[in-house]
N, C-alpha and C positions, 0 to 999 in steps of 0.2 A: 866870561869865565875868569875867576881870579888866577893870578900867575901860579900860586901854590897848587891850586886844583889842576890847572893845565899841566903842570910839571908832573904830578902824580899820574895823570891819565896817560901822558906820553911815555912815562917809565913803564907802566903796566902793558901798554900796547907794544912797546919795543921789545920787552922781554918775551911776550907771546909770539911775536913774529920771528924772533931769533930762535926760539925753541921749535917753532913749526918748521923752519928751514933746516933745523938740525935733525929732523926725524929720519930714521932709517927706513925709507919707503920700500926697500926690498923685502923687509919682514912682513909687509902687508899682504903679499901674495897668498900665503896659506890660509889667511883669514877669510871668513864669510864676508861678502861685500856688504850685506845689510842683515842685521839680526835684531830681534826685539824680545826683551825679557821684562817681566814685571807682573803687576797685578792691578786690577781695577775692581771697584765695588761700589755698592750703594746700600742705603738703609732707610727704612721708614719706621717711625714710632708714634704711638699715640698714648695719651694719658687722660684719665677722667677721674674726678674726685668731687665730693660734695663739700669739701672743706672751703672755708672762705679765702684762704691764702694758698694758691696753687704753687707747688714746688717745681713743676715742670710745665712745658708748653703743651697744649692739647694735641698738637701735631708737629712733627719735626722730620726733616729729611737731610740726607747728606750723600755726597758723591766724592769718592776719593780714588787716588791712583798713585802707584809707584812704578815708574817706567824706566827702563834702562836700554834705550836703543844703542846699537853698536854699529859703527861704520868701519870696516876693515880693522876690527879689533880695538878701535878707539871708542871707549864708553862715554855715553852722554846721558847720565842718569838725571832724572828730575821727578818730582812728586807734586801732588796738588790735593787740596781739600776744598770742597764747595758745600756750603750749607745754606739754609734759608736766610741766614744773616749776611750773606756774602756782599750785599749791596750796602751794608752798614759801614759808614766811614769811621766809626769809632774803633773798630778792630779789623785788620785785613785778614779775614778768614780765607780768602782766595789768594794763594801765594804760589808763584811758579818760579822755578829755578833749575839750572843745569850746572853740572860740575864735570865737564869732559876731562879725561886724563889720558896721557900717553907717556909710558915709562915713568920718569921722575917729575913729570910736569902735570899739574892739575889746575884747571881754570874754573873759576866760579863766576856765574852770571845769573842775575835775577835776585830772588830772595835766598840768601845763603848765610852761612855762619862759619866763622873760623875762630877757634879757641886759642887765645894767646896765653893768658894766665888768670888765676882767680881774682887778681887785683887790678888788671889793666883792661882786658877785653875778654868777656866770657859770658855765654848765655844770652847774647844780644845778636839778633839777625840784622842784616843790612840789605838794602835794595841797591845793587850796583854791580861792581866788578871786583874780582880778587884773583890772586894767583898764589900757588904754593909750589916751590921748587925744592926737591930733595936729592940732589946729586951726591952720592956717597954719604959722608957723614955731615954734610952741610945742609942747612935748612934756611929757606928764605920765604917768608909769607908777607903779603901785602894786600890791602883792599881799600876801596873808596866807594862810598855810597850814602844813601839816606838811612838814618837810624830811626827817626821818628817822623810820622806823617803829621802835617799841620792839622789841628782840630780847632775850629772856632767855638766860642762859647755859644750855647743855645739860649738866646735871649727870650725865647718864648716859654721857657721853663717846662717844655713838654718832655724833655729827657734830662736825666741826671748825668750829664757828660762833663768830664774834667777836660777843659781846654788844654792844648799844648802847642808849643812852637814847633815848626818844622826844623829838624836837626840833621845835619850832615857830619860825616866824620871819615877819618882815614886811620890806618894803622900799618905798622911795619914790625916784623919780628925776624931776628937773625939768630941762628943757633948753630951749634956744632956738637957732635957726639953721637952715641948710639942709644938704644933704649935703656941700657944699664947706667951709662954715664953720659951726661949732657949738660950743657949750659946755654942759656938763651937770653937775649935782651929785647925788650919791646918798647915801642913808642905808639901812643894812641892820642888822637886829638879829635874833639867834637865841638861843634859850634851851632848855636841856635840862630835861625833866620828871623830877625826882629820884624821883618815885613811880611812874614808868612801868614800871620793872623791879625785880626783886629783886636787891639788891646783896649779893654774897658777899665777905666780908673776907678774901680770899686774894690775896697779892701777885702771883700769876700771872694772876689773872682780874679783878682790880679795875679798873674803868674810872672815869674822872672825869667828872662832869657839868659842862658848861661853859656860859658865857654870853658873848656877843660882840656888840659894836657897832662898825660900820665907817662912817666918813665918807669920801667920795671925790669926785673931780672928774675929768672927761675933757674934752678939747678937740681941735679940728681946725680949723686956720687955713690960709688960702692967701694967698700974696703973689705979685704980678706974674703970676698965672695959671700959674706954673711951679714955685713953691717952696711946699711944704706942711710945716707943723709940727703933729705930733700928739703926744699924751701923756696919761698917767693918773697920778693921785696919790691916795693913800689913807692914812688913819691908823686904827689898830685898837686898841680896848680889849678885852682878853680876860681873863676869869676862868677860869683853868685848872681850878679846883676850887671849885664853889659851896658846898661844905661848910665852907670856911674862914670865919673870923670877919670880919664886916663892919667896915670902918674909916670914920670920918667926917672924918679930916684926915690930911694928910701933913706931918709936922713941925708948924709953926705955921700952915700954910695949910689952911683948911677947904675941903673938897670941896663944890662947888656942888650945891645941892639938885636942879637940873635933871639933872645928870649922875647923881646917885644914883637919881632916879626912872626913868631910862632903863636904866642899867646899874650897879647897886650895886657898889662897889669893896671888895675884901677883900684879904687878905694874899697871895693868889695872882695878883692882877691885874698885867698887863703892858700897857704902851702902846708901840706900834711903828708903823713907817711903811713904805711902799713907793712906788716911782715909776718911771716910764719916759718917755722922750721920743725922738722920731725926726724928723729933718730930711731931707726928700727933694726932689731936683731932677729934674724931668722935662722933657727937650727932645725935639726931633723924632727924633733918632737916638741919643740918649744919655740915660741916667738914672743917678743915684747917690743913695745914702742913708747916713746915719750915725745910730747909735742908742746910747742909754745906758739901762741898767736896773739898779736897785738895790732889793733886798728885804732888809730888816733881819732879823737872826737870829730874833727872836721874833715876827715878823709872821705873823698867821694870820687868815684870814676863813673862818668856817664856811659861807659861801655859795659858796666856790670849792674844790671837791674837788681833792685831790692837788696843792696848791700847793707849789712848791719855794722855801724861804726861805733866808736866809743866803747870798746870791749877789750879786755885782756883775759886770756884763757890758758890754763895749763891742763894738760890731759896725759893720761897714761893707760896702758892696757897690757895684758899678758894672757897667753893661752898655752895650754899644755895638753898633750895626748899621751896617755899612759896605758899600761896593761895591754900592749899591742894594739892600741887604737880603740879598745873597748870603752874607755873612759876619757871624756874630753872635758876640760875645765877652762873657763875664761873669766877674767875679772877686768873691770874698767873703772876709771875714776876721772872726774872732770870738775874743775873749779873755775868760775869766771865771775867777773864783776865789771861794772861800768864806772862812770865819773872819773875817768883818767885825768882829766884836766882840773878836777876839784872845783867845778863851776856849777854843778847841779844842786838843786835843793836837797835831794836825797840820793843815796847810792843803793844799788841792788846787788847782793851777793847770792850766787847760786852754786850749790855743790851737789853732785850726783854721783852715784856709784851703782855698779851692776855686777852680779855674780851669776854665772850660768854653768849648768852641769848637764851633760848628755851621756847616758850610759847604755851600752848595748849589753844587756844582761844575758841574753841568749839569742839564738836565731829567730825566736818568736817574740821576745819582749824588748822594748826600747823605752827608756825613761828619760824625761826631760824636766829639768827644774830651773826656774829663773827667779831671781830676787833683785828688785830695783828700789833704790832709795833716793829721794830728792829733797833737798833742804833749801828753801828760799827765805832770805833774811834781808830786811831793809835796814840800812844804816844811815846815820846822820851825814848830811852834806853841808850845805850852807845853813840849813835849818836844823834845829834840835827836835827830834821826834819823841813823843811820849809813847808808852806801851799801848795805849788805846788806839793809836793811828798807825802804828808800825806793823808792816807785814812780816809775819814770822810763821811759816808753815813747814811741816815735814810730812812727806807722803811716802808710804811703803806699799809695794805691790809684789805679791808672790804668786807664782803659777806653777802647778805640778801637772804633768801630762804623761801618763803611761800609755803605751800603745802595744796591743797584742795582735800578732798576725799569724795565721795558720793557713797553709795552702797545700794543695796537691794537684794532680792532673785534672781533677773534676771541678773543683771550686776553690775560692779564696775567701777567708773570713778575716775581718778586721774589727777589733774591739778597741775603742779609744775612750779615755776618760780625761776630763779636764777640770781642774779645780783652781779658781782664781779668787784672791782676796786683796782688797785695797783699803787702806786706812789713811785718811787725811786728818792730821792733827793741827788745828789752828790754835796757836798760843796767844793770839791777840784776845784780851779779855772782852773786848767790845764786839767781836765778830765770831768768837769760837762756837757759839750756839748755832749760828746759821751756816758756818762754813765747814765745821768738822763733820765728816761723813765716814761711814763704813759701808762697803759693798762686798757681797759674796755671790759668786756665780759658779755653777757646776753643770757639767753635761756628761752624759754617757751615750755613746753612739755604737751602733752595730751595723756592719755592712757585709752582705753575702753576695758573691758574684760567681755565677756558674759559667766557667770558661768555655766549654764546648757549645753551650746553648746561647751564649752571648746575651745574657740578661742577668739582672741582679736586683736585690732589694736592700733598703737601708732604713734605719729608724734611729731616733735620738730622743732622749729625755733630758729636759733642761729645767734648771731651777735658778732663780735670781732673787736676791734680797738686798734691799737698799735702805739704809737707816740714816736719818738726819734729824737731830734733836729728838722730838717726840714722834716724828713721822717714820713710819715703817711700811715699806711697800714690798710685796712678794708676788712672784709670778712663776707658775709651774706650767710647763708645756710639753706636748708630745708631737713629734713630727715623724712622718713616714713617707717613703718615696719608692719609686720603681724606675728602673732604667733598662732599655732594651735596644739591641742592634738588629735591624731587620734586613731583608732581601739577601740574595745569594752572596753578594760581596760585602754584606754587613755595613753598607754605606748609608743606611737610613737609621738615624739615632733619635730616640725619644726619651725624655725624662719627665716625670711628674712627681709632685710632692704636695702633701696637705698637712696642716698643723692646727692644733687648738691649744690656746693658752688660757689658763685660769688665773686671774689676777685678783689681788686683795690688798686693802690698805687699812691701817689702824685708825685713820681719821675719816674714813668714808668709804663708799662703794667704789669699785673699779670695774670697768667693763671688761669682759673677756674678748679675746681676739681669735679670729679664724683666718688662716692664710692658705693660699693655693697658688701653685706655680706650675707652668708647663713650658717646655722648650723642645724643639725638634730641629734637626739639621739633616740635609741630604747633600752628598757630594758625588759627582760623577766626572772622573778624570780631572779636567781643569776647573770645573764649575762646582760651586757649593751654594746651597740655599739654607736659610735659617728662619725659625719662627719661635717667638717666646711670648708668654702671657703670665701675668702676675695679678693676684687679687687679694686684698686685705680688708677684712670687715671687722669693725669694732661696733657692736650693737649698743643702743642707748641704755643708760642706767635708769631703772624705775625708782624714782625718788618719791618719798612720802611728801606730798604737798604741805602738810602741816609741820614738817620738820626739815624743810629744804635747806635752811640756813646751816644746820649742823651736818649735813651730808652732801658734800660737794664731790662730784664724780672726778676721778683721776683722768679718765679717758672719755671723750665725747663720742657721739654717734658719728662714725666716719666710714666712707666707702672709697677705696682707691683701686683703680683698675689701670693697668699699663700693659703694653705689648708692642710688638714690632716685627718687621720683616727685614732680612738681610740677604744680600747677594754678593758673591765674590768670584772673580775669574782670574786664574793664574796661568801664565803662558811663558 
């Protein structure tokens, strides 16, 4: 075991032992010796279709649980999920972990997650040990474990598997403050094990072992009880390929030995930064915020999966409530672009805005309106772009949704209407005919529920229109459903719905659709059972064999049937 790893393990163990010795054992007497809380469940599902490409497995199952055993008041929560893929080494579907806690001490064992900051360590689980201490206003968090499981390349080509090195890492976070005002500092380090997999020297399959160290800071301050300033800052040292030759100096400047002991620097090393800040004002009936975010092109933390770098973003929003809360207004705007280092062939500029309105016109009428606009524009980078290859699109989307509600002691009626319009305008002369589209959709729904009888009916009428160049597609449908709660305790619920859609196309025939769904559930004290069934039928289009070329069906003959059973127990 490396000295660095051994030191971290001894530190975590020592802190745990010290905290265990410091427990007030006299407070355990009123507690139950052993208690168990949580839930477990299982599910079965099936899927059948005559389509060539199946979107689901014919049969699937899962077992899950969330348990929280307690020993003299000390909680030991853990959860698990097992599916038919649990034996697959590509994804650890079966993961166990416990996080026992006592007063201001929490221990993490197994598959766990601790959030440090969005730029250092966040959204990444580890298999190992961790601890969080929160005495008063102080915070100390640390962990060590495996971040990635080693996956060898499948040389038989039976599976499309992306190989990866086994990766281990550790982190430390120190903070001080309360929920309103606090500041913290983070350290994260990760390193791939070059001997964990067999490396094939093929340009299509070769992956690079990496090593990464990230230093970060986060803060949250409040001024005048109305104004808050939050932010995060991080700097990352990344070795993109650990096989490169190590270097001891940059020019005439010798690299400090402390840096070399934590993260040796080689010819593939890069140093980059990221940061974000937001200023927010909160008043009684008005709030506003402004934010700035910048992630440098080479910034990467191996503790934050799927991070998008090379981006600068400015955002702002405001919301107000007037007329004693009957009218709510909100606006938001965002602008972002890439190519911060001016090294890309092209740059992409994106601007978006949103306006929303929600009005309570009366106790029976509620109105919601939303308008969104997005502008995507491609600019010159190292290359000069002509108008025929440059991306230049503007999209508008507007939604209007009034809702009418009437109720008394016998029944409740709800009428909801939704109208949506989307327009995509492509200004590129070479692609405007294919990319420019307009779509319109509307629906009117009615629901009636008889409260004393515990049953209700619902229906909806839907219309959709989609236009692209000379193509025009329309669909009109009617859907009706019934819901009921049975038995003396009304704990048996059943819902069923059926629909029929008439489709049409300007360039050919389009098959109509028939849909049916049913689901039911039963609960008795801690136990609950569920059943669901769905069926969608698209009949074939009867084409004229002599004119088959000019009449291509929009939808082919398809039958899709899916369903399943569920069980859950709470205790």
